[in-house]
C-alpha positions in Angstrom: 192.8 164.2 72.3 191.1 166.9 74.5 194.5 168.5 75.0 195.1 168.6 71.3 191.9 170.6 70.7 192.3 174.3 70.3 190.8 176.3 73.0 188.1 177.7 70.8 186.8 174.3 70.0 186.5 173.0 73.5 183.2 174.8 74.3 181.8 173.5 71.1 182.9 169.9 72.0 181.3 170.3 75.4 178.1 171.5 73.9 178.0 168.7 71.3 178.8 166.1 74.0 175.9 167.4 76.2 173.6 167.4 73.2 174.5 163.8 72.3 174.1 162.8 75.9 170.7 164.3 76.0 169.8 162.8 72.7 170.8 159.4 73.9 168.6 159.9 77.0 165.8 161.0 74.8 166.1 158.0 72.5 167.0 155.1 74.8 166.5 155.8 78.5 163.1 154.5 79.7 161.8 157.4 81.8 158.1 157.5 80.9 155.6 155.2 82.6 152.7 154.1 80.4 149.8 151.6 80.7 149.1 148.8 78.3 146.7 145.8 78.1 148.2 142.3 78.7 146.9 138.7 78.8 147.2 137.2 82.3 146.8 133.5 83.0 145.0 132.5 86.2 143.7 129.4 87.9 140.0 128.9 88.9 137.5 126.2 89.8 134.5 125.4 87.7 131.6 123.0 88.2 130.9 120.4 85.5 128.0 117.9 85.5 129.2 114.4 84.8 126.8 111.7 83.7 127.1 108.6 85.9 125.3 105.3 85.5 123.7 103.2 88.3 121.6 100.1 88.4 118.2 99.6 90.0 115.6 96.9 90.2 112.5 97.8 88.1 109.2 96.0 88.8 107.2 94.7 85.9 104.1 92.6 85.5 103.9 89.2 83.7 100.9 87.0 83.3 101.7 83.7 85.0 99.8 80.5 84.0 98.4 78.2 86.7 96.1 75.2 86.7 92.8 75.2 88.6 90.1 72.6 89.0 86.7 74.0 87.8 83.3 72.3 87.9 81.3 72.1 84.7 77.9 70.6 83.8 77.5 69.8 80.1 80.4 72.2 79.3 79.0 75.1 81.4 80.2 76.3 84.8 77.9 75.1 87.5 77.6 74.4 91.3 78.9 71.2 92.7 76.0 70.9 95.0 72.3 71.7 94.2 69.1 71.7 96.3 67.2 68.5 96.4 63.9 68.5 94.5 60.9 69.5 96.6 57.6 71.4 96.3 55.5 73.5 98.7 52.0 72.1 98.6 50.4 74.5 101.0 50.5 76.4 104.3 48.2 78.0 106.9 48.4 80.5 109.8 46.2 81.3 112.7 46.2 83.6 115.8 45.9 82.3 119.3 42.4 82.9 120.7 43.7 85.0 123.6 45.6 87.2 121.1 49.0 86.3 122.7 50.6 85.2 119.4 50.3 83.2 116.2 51.2 79.9 114.6 52.3 79.2 111.0 52.7 75.9 109.2 54.2 75.2 105.8 53.7 71.8 104.0 56.6 70.6 101.9 56.8 67.5 99.8 60.3 66.0 99.3 60.1 64.8 95.7 63.7 63.7 95.6 65.2 60.3 96.2 67.1 61.4 99.3 65.9 62.9 102.6 67.1 66.0 104.3 66.4 68.8 106.7 64.5 71.8 105.3 64.9 75.2 106.9 62.1 77.8 106.6 62.1 81.4 107.6 58.8 83.3 107.9 58.5 87.1 107.7 55.3 88.0 109.5 53.3 91.3 109.7 51.8 91.9 113.1 48.6 93.7 114.0 50.6 96.8 114.9 52.0 97.0 111.4 55.4 95.9 112.5 57.3 93.0 111.1 59.5 90.2 112.5 60.9 86.9 111.5 60.5 83.4 112.9 62.1 80.2 111.7 61.9 76.4 112.1 63.3 73.3 110.4 62.1 69.8 109.7 63.7 66.6 108.4 61.6 65.1 105.6 62.2 61.7 104.1 62.3 61.1 100.3 58.9 61.1 98.8 57.2 62.2 102.1 55.3 65.4 103.1 56.5 67.3 106.1 55.1 70.1 108.1 57.5 72.9 109.1 55.8 74.9 111.9 56.8 78.0 113.8 55.1 80.1 116.5 55.4 83.7 117.7 54.5 84.8 121.2 53.4 88.3 122.0 51.4 89.6 119.1 48.9 88.1 116.6 49.1 88.4 112.8 47.5 91.3 111.0 45.6 88.7 108.9 45.8 85.0 108.4 47.8 85.6 105.2 50.1 88.3 106.6 53.3 86.3 106.1 55.9 85.3 103.5 58.4 82.5 103.6 61.8 81.4 102.2 62.9 77.8 102.0 66.4 76.6 102.3 66.5 73.0 101.0 69.2 70.4 101.8 71.7 69.9 99.0 72.9 67.0 97.0 75.8 66.3 94.7 75.1 67.7 91.2 74.8 64.5 89.1 76.0 66.3 85.9 79.1 67.9 87.3 82.6 67.1 86.2 85.9 68.4 87.4 88.0 70.0 84.6 91.5 71.1 84.9 91.8 74.5 83.2 94.7 76.9 82.7 94.2 80.4 84.0 96.5 83.4 84.2 97.2 85.8 87.0 99.4 88.9 87.2 102.7 88.4 89.0 105.2 91.2 89.8 108.8 90.4 88.9 112.0 92.5 88.9 114.7 93.2 86.4 118.0 95.1 86.7 118.0 98.3 84.7 120.7 100.9 84.0 119.8 104.5 84.7 121.8 107.7 84.5 122.2 110.7 86.7 124.2 113.9 86.5 126.5 114.7 89.4 128.5 117.9 90.0 132.3 117.8 89.8 134.7 120.5 90.7 137.5 121.0 88.1 140.6 123.3 88.3 141.1 125.1 85.0 143.5 127.7 83.6 142.0 130.8 82.0 143.3 134.1 80.6 142.0 137.6 81.1 143.0 141.1 80.0 144.6 143.2 82.6 146.2 146.7 82.7 149.9 146.6 83.2 152.6 149.3 83.3 156.0 149.7 81.7 158.6 152.4 81.1 159.5 153.7 77.7 161.8 156.3 76.3 160.6 159.8 75.7 161.0 159.3 72.0 158.9 156.1 72.1 156.3 157.8 74.2 156.0 160.7 71.8 155.7 158.4 68.8 153.5 155.7 70.1 151.5 157.2 72.9 
């Protein structure tokens, strides 16, 4: 076909061919490098808190009943043993003539039906103003009068009445007492199993997407139109 063209058309054909070639390059050949945004998938690790259950022993208090023997007298709490009946009918004190001490006597009448030993403690005031205690005891038969006497060596009394006393009488079984079984309550600690919860960290691998800048080549025509 080229040989059949007249000589005057050959330069024109060459020019048109070059123009078409350039036009094709302009339209289709990707020669321009441009940037664009793209979505990229990537893998990462995130921490999540997972609720886990666990059991524990929890203490709690309950009131536990128990039986106990208590002593009552005419429906009222009382003592099982009481002092025997007695009365103090008198007493006297004197100092030794040489001033070396003193002597005190207390007269007790046992008015009960049983005998026993009476213990007496004397608090005495000495001539110096100081105080001290002396004590003594005496067994006294039922219905009898006994003398409980005590002496102090070293210092006389301030006066003949510079003393006080306390009597501890023997005891006897309370005739009115009765033993009663009663129900009382006391706190007792017991334990029960309970379910509790806690949050623990857990590493999890997840897929995410992000926007990145990528590059591509486009034709000159596409670049001029779109970029």
